[in-house]
PANU-977883 format. One record per residue (C-alpha): residue in three letters; x, y, z. Coordinates in pm, 1 decimal, decimal comma, always signed. Example, Ala and Ser with C-alpha at 12.3 -4.5 7.8 and 13.67 -1.06 7.14 Angstrom:
PANU-977883
 rest        X        Y        Z
  ALA  +1230,0   -450,0   +780,0
  SER  +1367,0   -106,0   +714,0
This chain:
PANU-977883
 rest        X        Y        Z
  MET   -620,0  +2257,0  -3206,9
  LYS   -960,7  +2182,0  -3071,9
  LYS   -890,1  +1810,4  -3124,5
  ILE   -577,5  +1810,9  -2933,1
  PHE   -731,5  +2000,7  -2654,0
  THR  -1016,1  +1722,6  -2621,5
  MET   -736,1  +1466,7  -2602,0
  ILE   -565,4  +1641,0  -2347,9
  MET   -909,1  +1694,4  -2142,7
  VAL   -978,0  +1306,0  -2190,0
  ALA   -666,0  +1204,5  -2073,5
  PHE   -651,4  +1457,6  -1782,1
  LEU   -998,7  +1333,4  -1665,7
  SER   -903,7   +969,5  -1667,8
  LEU   -592,3  +1032,5  -1455,0
  SER   -839,0  +1235,3  -1215,8
  ALA  -1074,4   +975,6  -1203,5
  LEU   -816,9   +723,8  -1122,5
  SER   -688,6   +899,8   -826,3
  SER  -1014,6   +852,9   -664,4
  VAL  -1085,5   +493,3   -756,0
  SER  -1180,7   +282,7   -462,0
  ALA  -1202,8    -85,6   -483,0
  HIS  -1451,8   -192,9   -223,7
  PRO  -1400,3   -559,9   -117,6
  HIS  -1789,2   -587,6   -227,0
  ASP  -1726,6   -420,8   -527,1
  HIS  -1397,1   -500,6   -647,1
  ASP  -1464,2   -559,6  -1026,6
  LYS  -1505,6   -160,2  -1116,7
  GLY  -1281,5   +113,8  -1165,8
  HIS   -906,9    -10,6  -1146,3
  HIS   -954,1   -314,9  -1348,0
  LYS   -979,1   -100,9  -1682,0
  TYR   -591,7    -54,9  -1642,4
  SER   -331,4   -334,9  -1668,2
  ILE   -168,1   -455,6  -1328,8
  GLU   +171,3   -315,4  -1438,0
  LYS    -19,1    +31,1  -1489,9
  GLN   -180,7    -16,9  -1187,1
  LEU   +157,7    -75,5   -989,4
  ALA   +310,2   +215,9  -1211,2
  ILE    +71,4   +451,1  -1061,2
  SER    +83,7   +342,4   -705,1
  LYS   +473,1   +356,8   -713,4
  LYS   +461,3   +727,1   -856,7
  ALA   +202,0   +817,5   -573,7
  VAL   +377,8   +682,2   -320,0
  LYS   +762,8   +748,4   -385,6
  LYS   +719,3  +1066,8   -195,0
  TYR   +726,5   +876,5   +121,1
  ARG  +1092,8   +767,0    +43,8
  ASN  +1166,0  +1053,1   +281,3
  ILE  +1016,8   +895,9   +612,8
  GLU   +960,3  +1257,0   +753,9
  VAL   +694,6  +1312,5   +469,5
  ALA   +516,9  +1010,8   +591,7
  LEU   +536,2  +1113,2   +935,6
  ASP   +423,9  +1480,3   +842,4
  GLU   +118,4  +1333,8   +689,2
  GLY     -9,5  +1123,9   +963,1
  PHE   +160,4   +798,7   +944,8
  VAL   +257,9   +683,0  +1283,7
  GLY   +413,2   +359,5  +1428,9
  LEU   +799,9   +422,8  +1429,4
  VAL   +877,8   +262,2  +1768,7
  PRO  +1206,8    +78,5  +1867,9
  GLY  +1175,6   -287,2  +1830,0
  ALA   +897,4   -260,6  +1588,3
  CYS  +1098,2   -397,3  +1276,0
  VAL   +935,7   -742,6  +1169,6
  PRO  +1183,8   -981,8  +1038,9
  ASN  +1173,9  -1011,1   +659,2
  MET   +915,8   -708,6   +636,2
  GLY  +1049,8   -390,5   +799,0
  ILE   +887,4   -147,7  +1006,8
  HIS   +520,2    -71,6   +922,0
  LEU   +385,0   +281,4   +971,3
  VAL    +16,1   +305,0   +952,4
  LYS   -224,7   +589,1   +848,2
  PRO   -500,2   +552,5  +1115,0
  SER   -750,6   +759,9   +916,2
  ARG   -719,9   +511,0   +634,9
  MET   -760,2   +196,4   +867,8
  ASP  -1143,7   +200,9   +924,9
  ASP  -1304,3   +160,6   +607,7
  ASP  -1304,9    -78,7   +324,0
  LYS  -1197,5   +136,9    +42,6
  LEU   -893,2    +38,3   -161,4
  ARG   -699,5   +326,8   -319,3
  ILE   -416,8   +221,7   -523,4
  LYS   -249,3   +580,3   -452,6
  LYS   -318,8   +561,6    -68,9
  PRO   -203,9   +241,8    +92,9
  GLU   -306,8   +221,2   +471,0
  ILE    +51,3   +122,9   +560,1
  LEU   +388,9   +223,2   +424,1
  VAL   +703,8    -48,5   +498,7
  TYR  +1050,8    +86,4   +586,4
  GLU  +1374,7    -97,9   +623,5
  PRO  +1611,0    +40,5   +888,9
  LEU  +1956,6   +132,5   +738,2
  LYS  +2302,7   +124,3   +896,6
  ASN  +2305,1   +519,9   +888,0
  GLY  +2018,6   +536,7  +1093,2
  HIS  +1792,4   +636,3   +816,3
  TYR  +1510,0   +397,5   +663,7
  LYS  +1439,3   +331,9   +319,5
  LEU  +1076,9   +287,0   +182,0
  VAL  +1059,5    -90,0    +62,0
  ALA   +695,8   -161,4    +35,2
  ALA   +323,0    -53,9    +72,8
  GLU    +40,3   -244,2   +231,1
  TRP   -331,3   -236,1   +172,9
  TYR   -536,8   -334,3   +478,7
  VAL   -911,0   -393,9   +539,9
  PRO  -1083,0   -476,3   +869,3
  ALA  -1241,1   -825,0   +832,9
  GLU  -1571,5   -723,8  +1000,7
  LEU  -1622,4   -472,7   +694,2
  THR  -1618,0   -723,3   +444,6
  ASP  -1798,4  -1051,4   +357,5
  LYS  -1559,4  -1141,0    +66,6
  THR  -1183,6  -1147,7    +63,2
  PRO  -1059,5   -806,4    -86,3
  VAL   -892,4   -784,9   -434,8
  LEU   -632,7   -528,7   -560,4
  PHE   -398,1   -558,6   -826,7
  ASP   -597,8   -873,9   -922,9
  GLN   -449,0  -1002,7   -600,4
  LYS   -646,8  -1148,0   -327,2
  PHE   -543,6  -1038,3     +8,0
  GLN   -415,3  -1277,0   +292,2
  GLY   -635,5  -1318,0   +556,1
  PRO   -856,0  -1314,5   +759,1
  MET   -595,3  -1289,5  +1021,1
  ASP   -547,7  -1171,0  +1370,2
  ASN   -471,6   -788,0  +1408,9
  HIS   -105,1   -786,1  +1468,7
  ASP   -107,6   -531,4  +1728,1
  GLY   -280,6   -724,8  +1977,1
  SER   -617,6   -547,1  +1946,5
  ALA   -936,9   -750,2  +1900,6
  GLY  -1047,8   -821,9  +1539,6
  GLN   -910,9   -965,0  +1233,8
  HIS   -806,6   -811,5   +902,0
  TYR   -694,7   -861,6   +527,8
  ASP   -377,7   -711,6   +382,2
  LEU   -188,9   -724,4    +70,7
  HIS   +199,0   -624,9    +76,4
  VAL   +334,9   -494,1   -250,4
  TRP   +706,4   -450,7   -296,6
  LEU   +724,2   -143,7   -496,0
  PHE  +1077,0    -19,3   -390,4
  LYS  +1273,6   -350,1   -305,5
  THR  +1258,9   -664,3   -524,4
  ASN  +1135,6   -953,1   -362,7
  LEU  +1282,0  -1252,5   -514,9
  ASP   +953,2  -1481,2   -413,8
  GLY   +731,5  -1213,9   -592,9
  ILE   +599,3   -857,0   -583,7
  PHE   +279,5   -967,7   -375,5
  LYS   +440,9  -1198,3   -106,2
  PRO   +424,6  -1081,9   +228,3
  GLU   +777,3  -1143,2   +337,2
  ASN  +1106,8  -1045,7   +155,8
  THR  +1395,9  -1207,4   +248,3
  ARG  +1612,0   -945,6   +126,4
  VAL  +1474,4   -674,9   +406,4
  SER  +1666,6   -684,3   +723,4
  CYS  +1617,4   -571,9  +1079,5
  LYS  +1985,8   -573,6  +1154,4
  TYR  +2007,0   -174,1  +1219,3
  ALA  +1661,3   -143,0  +1397,3
  GLU  +1698,7    +38,7  +1694,9
């Protein structure tokens, strides 16, 4: 019985530690690399799937749902401002959620995106063993640059899960 309890505690502590893993771009070789990419993606998908209901995302502080904000081959990006101003990368807490507008007026969660302001790092960030894209100018027109990584967790991207654009995502029903 004691052996089973110990094994359960080790498993629980391992999962608890993973929930707070942060991968600073300066320190990206620690923490999350002890898990396979497939395991990391599964953990991310499980943590993010609650946002399939866009109301949950909005209630938790994601913002940016505005008419005309649909990016072709990407979708509508909702950002969580409280996660945008640091270089910490948490596989369970993306800075951005990406939705596809549907014919019935609803939104389908299709991807998560991780974001790092360029001025906070001297290296290209890495997560899921993938280098981020960038640095690039901020898309909202604000000063500065950033790095980002799209991960198509909820809609297959025929070009690859980490490619920034997904030709299967449409803005046809965006308001």
